C-alpha positions, 0 to 999 in steps of 0.5 A: 500500500502507498504511503500518505503524501497528503492529509486533507481535512474537510470542512467549510471555510469561515468563522461561522462554520468553525465549531460545527459538526461538519468541520471536524476534519478542519479541527483535526488538521488544526490540532495536528499542525499545532502539535507538529509546530506547523503554521498552515498558511495560504497556498500561493496557487490554490484556495487552501491553507497548507503546510508540510511535515517532511514530504507530507502536505497538510491541507484545508481546502478553502472551498465549501465542503461540497467543492473540496475536490476542486481544490484537492485534485488539481493540487494533487496532480501538480505534486504527482500525488496519487489518490491512494496517497491522500488521506481524507479526514472528515465527519461521519453521520453513520458513526456514533458521536466520538467514534473514530474509524480508518477506512482504506478506500470505498464509496462516499457513503453520501458525504458530499465532500468525499463525493466531490473528491471522488468525482474530481480525482476519478477514484475511490481509493483515498484512505479516510479517517472518519470522526463520528458525529452521530445522526439527528433524530429526523432524516430531514434535519441532516443539513441543519444538523451538520452545520450546527455547533456541537452542544456542550455535552457533545464536546465532552465526547468529541474533544477526546476523539479529536485528540485521539485522531491527532495521535493516530495521525502522528503515529502514522506519520512517524511510523509509516504504519497503518496497523499501528495508527489503526491500533491507536484508535482501539487502545 
């Protein structure tokens, strides 16, 4: 299996979306960059914030979630990064709040940001780090739900999950081992 050359956190740009459920990918990237002492800055050619740790690009597309692929794909092509070398970090409605899961490839599962990346790259081969945000009680409330901030009670579950996700990513970067990174999530 190819090693990761880009970690892309998915979210929506702007202060109005910072603490929303849909932005856990951005939250993880911010925490990871902080832990690694990296300042994410505007990319000179693409609408994104980015930084590097060794040869791995950390990326937060500045496009809205459902247009993430329009930023990730051209940047990946410019740097000759294959889809299987791009790790997407994003929220997942189908995982219980605070649950974290690696998935090595597959469909979008209905996630519009992931759909955009799949469509733009023409591949489903991107590994994913999914952070569970749970589902609203009514299906028709999904759009409002993902764009709402976490409640104080939900933060008690999501904050440790974000920190565990960062630990798993750091382990992945240091050891270059999927098995060890995945094992970090179960400990």
